[in-house]
N, C-alpha and C positions, 0 to 999 in steps of 0.2 A: 504494500500500500504506500509506503514511503512517508517520511515525516511531513512533507508539505501537504499531502492529501489528508493525513491524519489530523493536522491542525485545522484544515479547512472543514473537515467533518465535525470536529469539536465546536468550532465557531458557529457553523450552521445549526447544529443541534441545540446549543445553548440559546441562540437567538430565536429559534422556532418554538422551543418549549419553555422559555423563561416564565416562571411563576405557575406552571401547569403540572399536573400529575403526569407521569410518564411510565412507560414500561421498557423493559430491555429490548423488546422488538422495535420500539421507537428509535432507540439508540442504534441498533443494528441497521435499521433502514437508513438512517442519516449517514452512517459510516459507509454503507454500501453505495449510496448515491455519490458521496464524495470520492470514493475510490474507483467507482466504475466496476467493482468486482463483487462476486457473490461471496459473502463472508459467513455463510451458514455453517460450513465445516469448522471454522475457527470458533464461532460462538458455541457450537455444540460441544466442542472439546474443552474450551477454556472458560466458558461462562456457565453452560448448563451441565458440564462434566459428564457428557455422554461420549460414546465411542462411535462417532459418525465417520 
């Protein structure tokens, strides 16, 4: 994903959801949009702790 895209995703996420309730799926969607990649395998392994 790279550092630049990571910080773009964080910036977009915090601006979009400032003051709102969020889910991990919201964060994943923001990071996927910023990176242009499917991050489901990463989130499954490192966030949801499953073996995808």
